[in-house]
N, C-alpha and C positions, 0 to 999 in steps of 0.2 A: 490635332486638338483632342480627338477622341482618345488617342493613346495616352496623352498627358492626363486626361480626366480619369481614365482607368488606372493609370499609375498613381494618381493622387489618392484614389479610393483604396488601392492596394497598400500604398505607403501608410495611410492612416491606420489600417489594420495592423501593420508591422510596428509602427511607432507607438501605438497605444497599448502594446503588450506591457504588463507591469514592469518587467526587467528593463525594457527600453525607456519607459517613462522615468524610472529611477535613474537610469544612466544620463538622460537629458537633464534631470534635476541636479544630479551630483556634478555633472560637467559645468552647468551654468553657475552653480554656487562656487565650485573650485576655481573656475575661470575668473569670476568676479574677485575672489580673494587674491588670486595670483596677480590680477591687474591692479588691485589696490596697493599691493606691496611694491614700492618703487624698486626698479632694477631687476625684478625676477623675469617678467615677460611671458607671453603665451608660448613661445618656442621652448623655453626652459621648462615651463609647466607641463606642456604636452610631452616633452622628452622624459621628464621625471616619472610620469604615470604610464609611459609606454610599456614597460615590463608588466605592469599590472593588467593591462588590457589583454595580454596573451592568455590569461586564465579565464577570460570571458568568451562568449560567443562573438564572432567578428563584428556583427551589427552593433552589439552592446558597446564594444570597445570604440568603434568609430563614432558612434553617437556621442559618447562621453568626450572624445577628443575634439569633435566639432563644437560641443558645448563649451569646452574650456577656451577654444579659440575666440568665439564671438562673445563669451562672457568676459574674457580678459579685456576685450576692447572697451566694453562698458566700464569695467572696474578701473582701467587706466585713466579714464577721464575724471574719476573721483579725486585722485591725488592732484591732478593738474588743476582742477577747479578750486580745491580747498587750500592746498599749500604750494601751488605753482611748481610741482614736481610731477610731470607727466609719467604715469606708470608705463606707457607704451609709446612708441614713435608716432602712431596715428593720433595720439592725444595731445601732441605738442601744439597743434593749431587750436584745439579746444581750450587749452590752458590760457591762451592769449586773452580772450574775452571772458572765459569762465572765471578766472581768478579775479579779474576786475569786478565782476558781479559779486564775488565773495567779499571783496573790500568794501563794496557798497551795501553789504548786508543782504544780498540776493543769492548767496551761494546755494541755499536749499532749493530755490526755484530753478537754478541752473542745473542742479542734479536731476530734478524731475523732468525738465525739458530734454536733457540728454538721454534719459531713459526712454522717453516717448520717441525721440528721434531714432534711437537704435531699433526700437520695435517697428516703426514705420519702414525704415530702410531695409531691415531684415525680412519683413513680411512681404513687401512688394518684390524683393529680389527672389524669394522662394518661388513666386509665381513665374518669374522669368526663367528660373532654373528648370522648372517643370516643363516649360515649353521648348527650351533650347536643347537640353541634354539628349532626349530621344532622337532628335533630328541629327545631331552631331554624331551620335553612336551609329546610326544607320549609314552615314557617309563613310565613317572610318572602318566599317566592316569589310569594305572592298579593298582594304590595304593588304599588300603582300609584304614579304621580307624586306625588299628594297625600300618600300614606302615607310615601313615601320622604322627602318634604320635611319632614313632621312628625318623622320619625326622625332625619334629619341635622341640621336646624335646631334641633329640640328637644334632641338630644344635645349639640350645641355649646353651647347655653345652659346646660344642666345642668353640663357640664364646666367652664364659666367660673365657676360658682357653688360647686362642691364642691371646688375645688382648695385651699380654705382662705383665711383672711384676710377682708378686707372685700369688699363687692360690687365696688368699683372695681378691686381687685387682680386679678380675673379678667376682668371685663367690658371694661375699657379695652384690654388686650392683644388680646382677641378682636376688638374693633372695628378695631384696627390691622391685624390679620391679614386680616380681611375686606376692608379698604380696599386692602391690598397685592394681594389676589387679583383685583382688578378691573383691574389695570394690564396693558396689552398689547392684542393683537388680540382683539376680541370674537368669540366662537365662531359666533354666528348671522349677524350682519350683516357681519362682516369689518372693521368700523371700528376705528381705533386709539382706545384709551382711556387717558388720563393718561400718554401717552408724552412729551409736551412736545417733540416733534420729535426725540427721541433714538432712534436705531436700536437701541441696546442694550436698550431697554425694550419692544421689539415682542413679544418672547417672554415678557414679564412677569418677575417675580422667581422665579428658579429655586429649587426646594426645597432643593437641596444646600447652596449657600452660605448661605442663610437659616438652615437648621437647624444646620449645622456652626458657623456664627458665633454664633447665639443660644445654643447649648448648649455646643459644644466650646470655642470661643475665650472665651466669657463664663465658662465653668467654670474655664478656665486662669487668667483674671484673678482670679476668686474664690479660687482655690487659692493665688495669690501672697499674698493677704490673710491667708489662714487658716494656711497651713503653710509659713512661711518657713524654718523649721528642722525637721530630722528628729529623731525620738526613737529612740534605739537600742533595739531589741526584745530580750527575753531569749532565750537559746538554748533550743532544743527538741530533745531527743534522741529516739532511736527508742523507748526504754523509756517515755518520758513520754507517748507517744501511746496507750498501752493503758489503757482505762478499767477500773475495778474491776467485779466482778460486781454489787455494790450499785448503782453508778452506772448500769449497763446496765438493771438491773431497774426502777430509778426512771424510766427514760426512755420505756418503752413507752407508757404512757397519755398523757404529754404529746405524743409523736409523733402518736398517733391524734387527740387533741383538736385539736392545731394544724393537722393536715391538713384536717379538716372545716371549721374556721373559715376557713382560707386559701382553700379551694376556693370557699366561698360568697362571700367578699369579692372574689375574682377575677371573679365574674360581675357585679359592681356597678361603676358609674362611680367614678373617683377613684383616688388612690394606693393601690391594693389591697394591695400588698406591705407598705407601711408600716403601714396601718391594721390589717391582719390580725395583724402581729407584736405590736402594742400590745394588740389584743384578746385574743390568745392568752396573753400575759403576765398580763393582768388576770384571765383565766379561771383560770390556774394559781394566782393569789393567792386565788381564791375557792374552788376545789375540791380543790387538791392536799393530800395528807396532810402534806407538808412545807412548807406555805405560810409558816410562821413563819421558815423558813430562806431564803426568797427575798430576794435583795439581799445575801446574805452568801456566795454561791458555790454555789447549789443548781443541780443539773443540770436541774431542771424549768424554770428560768428561761432556759435556752438551747435546750432541745430543743423546747418548744412553739412559741416564736416562729420558730425556724429552719425547722421543718416548715411553719409557716403561710405564711411569706413565699415559700417555693419553690412551695408548692401554689397560692398566689394568682398567681404569675408564670405558671404553666402554665395555670390555668383561665381567665386573662384572654384566652387564645387563642379561647375560645368566642365572645364578642361580636366579636372582631377578625375571625375567619375566617368566621363564620356570618352576621354582619350588616354587616361592613365598618365597624364603629364602634370607633375606638381609645379605650378607656377609660383609657389610660395614655400617657405621652409616648413610651415605647419602641414601643408599639403604633402610634402616629402615624407614627413613623419607618419602621416596617415597611410601613405602607400607602403611605407616600411611595415606598418602594423598588418596590412593585408598580405604582403609577401611572406612575412614570417609565418602566417597561418595558412600558407599555401594557396592564397587567392591571387590570381593574376589580374592586376588592374588593366583597364583598357576598354576598347569598344565592346568586347564580349561580356563585360561585367553585367550589363543590363539583361542579357539573355541567360547567363549562367548563374548569376546571383541577384535576381531582381529584388530580393528582400533587403540586401545591402544598399542597392542603388536607390530605390524609392524610400526605404526606411530612413536613411540618413537625410535625404532631402526634406521629407515631411517633418522629421524631428527638429530641424532647424526652425520651422515655424512654431512648433510646440515649445521649443526652448526659448524663443523670443517672448512668447506669452509668459513663460515662467519668470524670465528676467524682469519683465514689466511689473508683474504682480508681486514678486518677492523683494526685489532690490530697493524699491522706494521705501517700504516700511523698515528695511534692514540697514538703512543708511547709517544709523547710530553704531551698529556693529562694525561696519566697514571702517568707519572713522576710528574706532577704538583699535582696530588691527594695526593702524599706523604707528601705534605706540609700542609694538612688540620689539624687544631688544634685538638688535641685529645679530649678536653672537648666538642667541638661542635659535633664531630662524635658520641661520647658516648651518649650525650643527645638526638640526633636524633634517634639513634637506640633504646634506652629505650622507647621513645614515641611510635615508630612503634610497638615494641614488646607488649606493654601494650594494644594498640588499637586492635592488632591482637588477643590477648588472650581474651579480653572482647567480641569481635565480634562473637565468636563461639556460646555461649549460651546467650549473652547479660547479663552476670552475673559477678558482682564484685568479687565473690568467685574465679573465674578463674584467676583474676588478682592477688589475694592473693596467689594462687597456683603458678603462674608465679614467684612471688617474692620469695616464699619459696623454690621452686625448683632451682632458681638461686643461693640462698645461699647454698643449699644442694650440688648442682653441683660444686660450687666454692670450698667448703671445701673438698669434695671428691677428686677433682683433686689436690688440694694442698697436700693431704695426700697420693697421688699416686694411687687412685682408678680410674677405667675406667668407663665411663658413658654409653658406647654403650650397654653393657649387660643389664643395667637398662631399657633403652628405648625399646630394643628388647623384653625383658621379659614382659614389660607392654603390648606390642602389641600382642605377641604370647601367653600370659597366657590364655586368653579365648579360643583361638584356640586349645591349648594343652589340656585344660580341656574338650573341646567339643569332640576331638578325643578320649581321654581317656575314657569318659563316653559312647560314642558310641561303642567302642570296648568291654567294659565290658557288655553292654546291649546285644550285639550280642553273647557273650560267656556265658551269664548268670552268670557273676561274676568270670569266670575262668581267672586268670591272665596269664596263659600260652599262651593266644591268642597273646600276645605281642612278642612271640618268635616262633610262629608256622610257619610263612611263611619264605621262603629263603631270601626275600627282607629285612624283618625286622631284621633277624639275621645278614645279611651282613652290614646293616646300624649300628647296635649296635656294631659290631666288629670294623667298621671304627671309630666310636665315641670313643671306648675304646683305640684304637691305637693312635688316635690324642690326647686324654687326657693324655696318659702315655708317649708320645714322649718327651715332655719337661723335666719332672722329671727324666726319665731314662737317658736322655742325660746329665743332671747335675750329676747324680750318676756316669755315665761312665767317665766324666771329672775328678771327684774327685778321682776315682780309678786310672785313668791314671796318675794324678799328684802325688798320693801317691806312685805308682810304680816307677815313675821317681825319687822321693825323696829317696826311699829305694835303688835304683840302684846307685844313686850318693853317698850315704853313704857307 
């Protein structure tokens, strides 16, 4: 507890530096704008500003990226509430009751309640992150090469399986990412691998053009498909923003329940913000006094999910900062930003770079205050953004993405990679594949290979080193359980349905 308190004080000193405060403010505002624009999304937004962060101090860049993430979750609810087009996946649930409130003339009150819900969820989750992260880091320090191999390789396998869909939808992109990670000069021997005599491939596939292309450009192409025409939102006046006393009184318990659910989901692999918002809504339907009103414009239906998704976004920093494991795509991009700047994520981050560790955590609290103070008065501006012509928005984003990709190595080859990965990402998404395993595999591939070779070197080639320690065995058992959970659940459902059919006959 004392270490967490000392970290909080130290983090306040880091987060309140003018440059870091400005980064939190810009991240929150950009994130909200990205969330408001339907189809863009936090992943595409973070990917597009990724090259820009390399010109800043690492702490500044990470604070801005985190601000874009939780800011976009708030902004995504705005479009869902006003025009029934959720800006982000976690806002799908919010749109159910939020848009019904808009139809009843209570859209402004719904926006205010979601802003407060995001603040409550994010603030309480920051406290949990302060308590959990140091403990987890101390445990992970005892890891050796075999344990880190189990953690990284096992975590990558789990991520490829829990992203949803079929086994192939996550596994094949993961294999593609691992294959791309082997291109370039091999770290130990110095030999070229899979460069085919091309000088541009000596440094391998850079993270920036791959990430910006696979998510940013691909998302733009998807946006052309989905949102060719804009829908004019309703006007929201100042008086409309004030909720009634009854609405506020009905919000307290959903805020608390949603925060707890969101924090717990943020500690788990997978799309935690989305899963927690659905779980919070399901819980409200089970325990709320007004459960019968859910779906018709009940405040419980927006307060619980909004608190949950913001809490999950914040608590996902625990595995990201303490273990170096990105359980979300945005987390993977933040790790990419650290690695490009020569910072090794993982348990030693707290010791080697405490300014990054504590500064990012505390900045989340400050950023949530900024969101609460700024976004409610700026509702009118966000509403007007919904009227920006799609062709202008797309052109601007493509130009920014191209400049960002070129600026990494000042090479036109990276721009071609950007375009190529944009098309690859677009077609993979159209066919139902998930892109997160591809990017995470591209980043973790060299790390996994490094830990694998180090373990074999220590054991003189004996493969049993990977299952010698209790930690490694436990990690592989957890990976096996998580990998088998989904298929076993489907088999159980089929057997139950078959039994039900036989009994009916």
